[in-house]
C-alpha positions, 0 to 999 in steps of 0.5 A: 159768770161765763154767760155774763162774759159771753153776753158782754163780749157779744154786746161789745163785739169782742171775743170772750178773751178780749172781753176778759182782757178789757175787764182786767185792764180796767180793773188794774187801772181802777185798783191803782186809782183806788190805792192813790185815793186811799192814800190821799184819804189817809193823809187828809184824815191825819190832818183832821186828826191833828186838828182834833187833838189840838181842839181836845187839848184846848177843851181840857185846858178850858175845863181846868181854867173854868172851875172858879177861876182856879186850875182845878182837876175835874173828871170828865167822861170822854164824850163830854170832852169830845163835845166840848172840843167840837164846840171849841173847834167850831167856834161855839160857846163852851158848854161848861161855863155861864161866862163868855167862851174861852179865849183860844190862842191862835195857832203859831204861824208856820215857818217858811220851811213848813209852808214850803214842805206843805206846798210840795206835799200838795203839789205831789198829791195833785200830780198823783191825782192827775196821773191817776185820772190820766191812767183812768182816761187811758184805760177808758180810751183803750176800752173804747178803741177796742170796742170801736176796732171790733165793730169795724172788723 
């Protein structure tokens, strides 16, 4: 590692301590950016999971409704239920009946408060993403200016 640092420091015309400082600054900026990305990814996964739960519920209700037109209890393995839910979520024909696909009621429209809250969340995510990008740009610019400054010296 020491040899690698010496080589990089020489290429960037820095001392080893300056190279270490530059790498630590880049690393710290990357960790903050990564944390922001992980948080956004977790929120997106939660939204996808909520939609999937709704599709699974619709699949379960469909199975109960399709047995000779009567609500009949049926034991279905999880993989089959998930496949049915996936088909419903994609708008594909149900695999459990010969007839037309089940009619799924459209989701209820959001209230004005829900729309406002969702828009605020989206704007907050956009701001965090822009801040993370700005931190990364600043760290890159600092690393570039350190390199340029060392070359001039």
